[in-house]
Each structure stands twice: as C-alpha cells, then as structure tokens.
C-alpha positions in Angstrom: -0.6 15.0 11.8 3.0 13.8 12.1 3.9 10.8 14.0 7.9 11.3 14.6 8.8 8.8 17.1 7.9 5.7 19.4 6.6 7.0 22.8 9.3 5.1 24.7 12.7 3.8 23.5 14.8 1.1 25.4 18.4 0.7 23.9 21.5 -1.0 24.9 22.8 -4.5 25.9 19.9 -4.8 28.5 17.5 -3.0 26.7 14.9 -6.1 27.0 15.0 -6.5 30.8 14.8 -2.8 31.4 11.7 -2.3 29.1 9.7 -5.4 31.1 8.3 -3.2 34.1 7.1 -0.6 31.5 5.6 -3.3 29.3 4.0 -4.8 32.3 2.2 -1.5 33.2 1.1 -1.1 29.6 -0.4 -4.7 28.7 -1.8 -7.5 30.6 -2.3 -10.2 27.5 0.0 -9.6 24.9 0.4 -11.6 21.6 4.1 -12.2 20.5 4.4 -12.1 17.0 7.3 -13.5 15.0 8.3 -15.5 11.9 11.7 -17.0 11.1 12.9 -20.3 12.6 16.4 -18.6 13.3 14.7 -15.9 15.8 13.1 -19.1 17.8 15.3 -19.2 20.9 14.8 -15.2 21.2 11.3 -15.3 20.9 11.0 -18.2 23.4 13.1 -16.0 26.0 10.8 -13.1 25.3 7.7 -15.4 25.7 9.3 -16.7 29.2 10.4 -13.5 30.5 6.6 -11.9 29.8 5.3 -15.1 31.6 7.6 -14.5 34.6 6.0 -11.0 34.9 2.7 -12.7 35.3 1.4 -11.7 32.0 -1.1 -13.9 30.0 1.0 -14.3 26.9 0.2 -15.6 23.5 2.5 -16.6 20.8 2.0 -16.6 16.9 4.2 -16.8 13.6 3.4 -15.1 10.4 3.5 -17.6 7.6 4.6 -15.3 4.9 5.6 -11.7 4.6 3.6 -8.8 5.7 0.5 -9.9 3.4 -3.3 -9.5 3.9 -3.7 -13.3 4.4 -1.4 -13.1 7.5 -2.7 -9.9 8.7 -6.3 -11.2 8.7 -5.4 -14.4 10.4 -3.3 -13.0 13.1 -6.1 -10.2 13.7 -8.9 -13.1 14.3 -6.6 -14.9 16.7 -6.0 -11.7 18.8 -9.8 -11.0 18.8 -10.4 -14.7 19.8 -7.8 -14.6 22.6 -8.9 -10.8 23.5 -5.0 -9.8 23.5 -5.0 -6.4 24.6 -1.3 -5.5 22.7 0.9 -7.1 20.1 4.6 -7.5 20.7 6.2 -7.9 17.3 9.9 -9.5 17.6 11.9 -10.1 14.4 12.8 -8.5 11.1 11.0 -5.7 9.0 8.1 -7.8 7.8 7.1 -9.1 11.2 7.5 -5.5 12.8 5.5 -4.0 9.8 2.7 -6.6 10.2 2.4 -5.9 14.0 2.2 -2.3 13.6 -0.3 -2.8 10.9 -2.5 -5.3 13.0 -2.4 -3.0 16.1 -3.5 0.0 14.2 -6.3 -2.0 12.9 -7.4 -3.3 16.2 -6.6 0.0 18.3 -4.4 -1.8 20.7 -0.6 -0.7 21.6 2.2 -2.2 19.5 5.6 -3.0 20.9 8.3 -3.6 18.4 11.4 -5.5 19.5 14.0 -5.7 16.3 15.8 -8.8 16.0 18.3 -7.2 13.5 19.2 -4.1 12.3 18.2 -4.8 8.7 15.5 -1.9 8.6 14.2 0.9 10.6 10.7 -0.7 10.8 10.9 -0.9 14.6 10.5 3.1 14.6 8.0 4.1 11.9 4.3 4.7 11.6 4.4 3.0 8.3 3.8 -0.7 7.0 4.8 -1.9 3.7 2.1 -4.4 2.5 3.1 -7.5 0.2 1.4 -10.4 -1.4 2.3 -13.7 0.1 4.9 -14.1 -2.5 6.7 -11.2 -1.7 5.5 -8.7 -4.3 5.1 -5.1 -2.9 1.5 -3.7 -3.0 1.7 -0.5 -1.3 2.9 1.4 1.9 0.1 2.4 4.5 0.5 5.3 7.0 -0.4 4.5 10.6 -1.9 6.6 13.0 1.1 6.4 15.6 4.6 5.0 15.8 4.8 1.8 18.2 3.9 2.4 21.7 7.5 0.9 22.8 10.7 0.2 20.9 13.0 -2.2 22.4 16.4 -2.1 20.6 18.4 -4.6 22.7 22.1 -5.1 21.1 22.4 -8.4 22.5 19.3 -9.5 20.4 20.9 -7.6 17.6 24.2 -9.5 17.9 22.4 -12.7 17.1 21.4 -11.7 13.4 23.3 -12.9 10.7 25.7 -10.3 9.2 24.0 -10.3 6.1 20.9 -8.5 7.9 23.6 -5.7 9.0 24.7 -5.3 5.3 21.3 -4.9 4.1 20.4 -2.5 6.9 23.3 -0.3 5.9 22.2 -0.1 2.2 18.6 0.7 3.3 19.9 3.6 5.8 22.3 5.1 3.1 19.3 5.4 0.9 17.7 8.0 3.2 20.6 10.7 2.2 20.4 10.0 -1.4 16.6 9.7 -1.5 15.6 12.8 0.9 18.6 15.4 -0.4 17.1 15.3 -3.8 13.4 15.2 -2.9 13.2 17.7 -0.4 16.2 20.1 -0.9 13.7 22.8 -2.3 11.4 22.6 0.7 11.5 25.4 2.9 10.1 23.6 6.1 12.4 23.8 8.9 11.9 20.4 10.2 12.2 18.8 6.7 15.6 20.6 6.0 16.9 19.3 9.8 16.0 15.6 8.7 18.1 16.0 5.5 20.9 17.2 7.6 20.4 14.3 10.1 20.5 12.0 6.8 23.7 13.3 5.8 25.4 12.6 9.0 23.7 9.2 9.1 25.3 8.6 5.6 28.7 9.8 6.7 28.8 7.5 9.8 27.8 4.5 7.7 30.5 5.4 5.4 33.1 5.4 8.1 31.9 2.6 10.6 29.8 0.3 8.1 32.5 -1.8 6.7 34.2 -1.9 10.4 31.0 -3.1 11.9 30.4 -5.6 9.2 33.7 -7.2 9.1 34.8 -6.8 12.8 31.3 -7.4 14.1 31.6 -7.0 17.8 35.5 -6.8 18.2 35.1 -3.0 17.2 32.1 -2.3 19.4 31.8 1.5 18.9 31.6 1.3 15.1 29.1 -1.9 15.4 26.8 0.1 17.9 27.1 3.3 15.9 26.2 1.2 12.8 23.0 -0.6 14.0 21.8 2.4 15.7 22.0 4.3 12.5 20.1 1.7 10.9 17.6 0.6 13.2 17.0 4.1 14.8 18.4 7.3 13.1 16.9 6.2 9.8 13.5 5.8 11.3 13.8 9.4 12.8 14.6 10.8 9.4 11.3 9.6 8.3 9.5 10.9 11.3 10.9 14.4 11.2 11.1 14.7 7.4 7.8 12.9 6.4 6.8 11.1 3.3 9.3 12.6 1.0 12.2 12.1 3.5 11.8 8.3 3.1 11.7 7.3 -0.5 12.3 8.1 -4.0 13.6 6.2 -6.8 15.7 3.7 -4.8 12.6 2.4 -3.1 10.3 3.0 -6.3 12.9 0.4 -8.1 13.0 -2.1 -5.1 9.0 -2.1 -5.1 9.1 -3.0 -8.7 11.8 -5.5 -8.8 9.8 -7.3 -6.0 7.2 -8.2 -8.6 9.5 -10.6 -10.2 9.2 -13.9 -8.4 12.7 -15.6 -8.2 13.6 -18.8 -6.2 16.0 -16.9 -4.0 14.7 -14.4 -1.8 16.5 -11.0 -1.2 16.4 -8.8 1.8 15.0 -5.1 1.4 17.9 -3.4 1.8 19.7 -5.5 -0.7 17.4 -4.7 -3.4 17.1 -1.0 -2.4 20.8 -0.9 -2.8 20.8 -1.8 -6.3 17.8 0.7 -6.8 20.1 3.5 -5.2 22.6 2.9 -7.8 20.1 3.1 -10.6 18.8 6.3 -9.2 22.3 7.9 -9.0 22.4 6.9 -12.9 18.8 8.6 -13.6 20.2 11.9 -11.6 23.4 11.9 -13.8 21.3 11.4 -17.1 18.2 13.5 -16.4 19.5 15.9 -13.9 22.8 16.5 -15.1 24.3 15.5 -11.6 27.9 15.7 -12.2 28.5 14.1 -8.6 26.1 11.3 -9.1 28.8 9.0 -10.9 31.1 9.6 -8.1 28.6 8.7 -5.7 28.3 5.5 -7.6 31.9 4.8 -7.5 31.9 5.4 -3.8 29.0 3.0 -3.0 30.3 0.4 -5.0 33.5 0.0 -3.0 31.6 -0.1 0.3 28.8 -2.3 -1.1 31.2 -5.1 -2.5 33.1 -5.0 0.8 29.6 -5.8 2.4 28.9 -8.5 0.0 25.9 -6.8 -1.3 24.3 -7.3 -4.9 25.3 -4.1 -7.3 23.0 -5.4 -10.4 19.6 -6.8 -10.9 21.4 -9.8 -12.4 22.7 -10.5 -9.0 19.5 -10.7 -7.6 18.8 -13.4 -9.8 16.9 -11.6 -12.4 17.8 -11.3 -16.3 16.1 -8.0 -17.3 16.7 -9.2 -21.0 14.1 -11.9 -20.9 10.3 -12.6 -20.0 9.7 -9.0 -20.4 11.4 -8.3 -17.1 12.8 -5.1 -17.9 9.1 -3.8 -19.4 7.7 -5.1 -16.1 10.1 -3.5 -13.8 9.7 0.1 -15.6 6.1 -0.1 -15.9 5.7 -0.7 -12.1 8.5 1.8 -11.3 6.7 4.6 -13.2 2.8 3.6 -12.1 1.0 6.7 -11.4 1.7 6.8 -7.3 5.1 5.6 -7.4 7.5 7.2 -5.4 9.7 7.9 -8.4 7.5 10.9 -9.0 8.8 12.5 -5.8 11.9 13.3 -7.9 12.3 17.0 -9.1 12.6 16.1 -12.7 10.2 14.2 -14.9 11.0 10.4 -15.3 9.3 8.1 -17.5 9.2 4.4 -18.4 11.7 4.9 -21.2 14.1 6.4 -18.9 14.2 3.5 -16.5 14.4 0.9 -19.5 17.5 3.0 -20.9 19.2 3.4 -17.5 18.4 -0.3 -16.3 19.7 -1.7 -19.7 22.9 0.3 -20.0 23.6 -0.3 -16.2 23.4 -4.1 -16.5 25.1 -4.2 -19.8 27.9 -2.3 -18.5 28.6 -4.2 -15.2 30.0 -1.1 -13.6 33.2 -1.8 -12.0 35.0 0.6 -9.8 
C-alpha cells in the first residue's frame, strides 16, 4: 500500500475560507491542535471560524515536541470529548502529532500548516521525539491527511527563519533521493527523483528571492513555499521511503540526541547533514561533483542565514564524546544512512565530521 497524497488539498490566499464547507461536511466535533504562542491569533481565528460553522470545537496545545507524553495526553482528551476529527494547525511537530493521534484513533486528520518549514502537512509519516527533542523513530501512517489546507495568508505570518529551514529540508529531497534510488527501475520512483530535481532547481532560482524579498516578489515566494510545503511531500509520496531520507536526515536525527540550550529547526539541522552527506559521497563514492555541490549550497545557505557546521548549531563535537555519540546514532542498525549505495561505518562519519568542523569550509 502506498499513500501518495492528501485526499483533498486547498491552496492559495483564501484556502482556509474555501475549505470550511468541506471541513463541515467531514466533522462535527473537531479538536484544534496547536503549540506555539506565536500562532495563537491564527489558531483563535481557526477556532472561531469553525464555531461559526456551528461545529462543536475543542482546542488543545502540545507542551513539547511530537512525543509520547503529549500524544497520550491529547488522545485521552479526544476520547473524553468524543471529538470526531483532529485539525492540526502549526509547524512540523504539531502536524506530525495530529497525524499520529488521528491514525491511532482512526479519525480524520486535517492539516493546516502555519509555516513552510516542512512538508509534514502532506505526508503519511510522523517523526517521534522525546519531550526534550531527541529523535526516536519515524512511523509510517495508514494514510495521508484527509484534508490539507495550505493558506498563503497563514504562511505569510511565519518568521522568515522557518522559510529558510523549509528550503534546506526540501533541497535534501534531491540530494538524498537521487543517490538512494538512482538504480531502482520502478517508474514512479524515477519520476519522483525527477520531480525532486525540478524542486531543487526552483529553490536555487527562487529561494533567496523569496527569503529576502518575501511578499514583494510574490511569484518567487509562492513557488518557494509550495515547493517546501507541497512538492517535497509529493516526492516522498510517489517515491516511497527511499525517496525521503538518507544521510542528511540520519545525521539530523543523531545531532538531536545532544541536548543544547537553543533549539534549532528541523531543516536547519538537515542542511548541515546535507553538507556532510555530500562530503561522504566525495570520500566514499568518489563523487567528483559533490564538492561543487557543497560550494553551491554554501552560497545559498549563507544568504538564508542557515547554519553550515555543527558548531553553528551550538555543539562542539570535540568535547563530551559528542562526535562518538553522533557517529553511533547515525550508523545504528536501522538508520537511513544505510540507504546509501555504499557502505558507511562509524569511523567514516567521525572522520568526515571532524575534518568538516576543523576546516570550517568557506566558499
């Protein structure tokens, strides 16, 4: 079974308003799930609009990330309230939580992304973390969300940092899928890879314009947010697991194991992992273009104010056995890094990260 996309997608400046009649036919007693205080006004609007549709609406916030503690608590609230759907409105952790809870309770999930930081509003996948933000595992769900509402006016309210993070995460789709799936002869997988190539090209063309010009250059901004929030999800939907992740996400998952005072966004960490993946390709797979790709990405990432080394994430890999911890988790038995078409071991990861951090690569 393959879950490719949400059943219904609304997108554009008035997507939320257009979705309301459809939502009202699907649910009578939804729970609106959110988290951040920065999105309080949007969640209040969503809540009141649903009330105006004469729905019996409840609201609840996550206390942490997409973690079992919050998931269990929200499930109990839904059961107590007898909610018949969950409307997840927020960033990736909120969307993943909503999808997972809905899947557990066999009720519909409606995703309303409030930033373009990930494609979590699209996918039949949830990443589970500890309440301290350490990655545990990803969980495949039975279906993509029932409805995805990608309202441009909502996305416009998000900090520009979330867009930069989304660009880094979406760029990884090409670099990961093109190496993990290039020899797979399944037509859909090959088509997914080509979509990810066009996605990369579009982000390289429009990403910086969208980030710096924001809504002044509306076409670039629109193309960029939809590439991050929609197309990136489609690549994983069509291509399956091996078109989703490889070393960049494996290294992200490992870096989250080290708790630091300042939290970084998913794509910000994935971007660093992507640079390290390309270094691994150059070292282990004799990829002559990998270093050129690093230089190209560094130019864009610096323009987007994205971190480009683990030290810029607030972690010194040369203390507290951090390098060993990252390498161990990156290379654990079920890690996505083993999707690479060449063997990677812990020592390879240690060597690449140590050299990368010491050199502090500059364009």
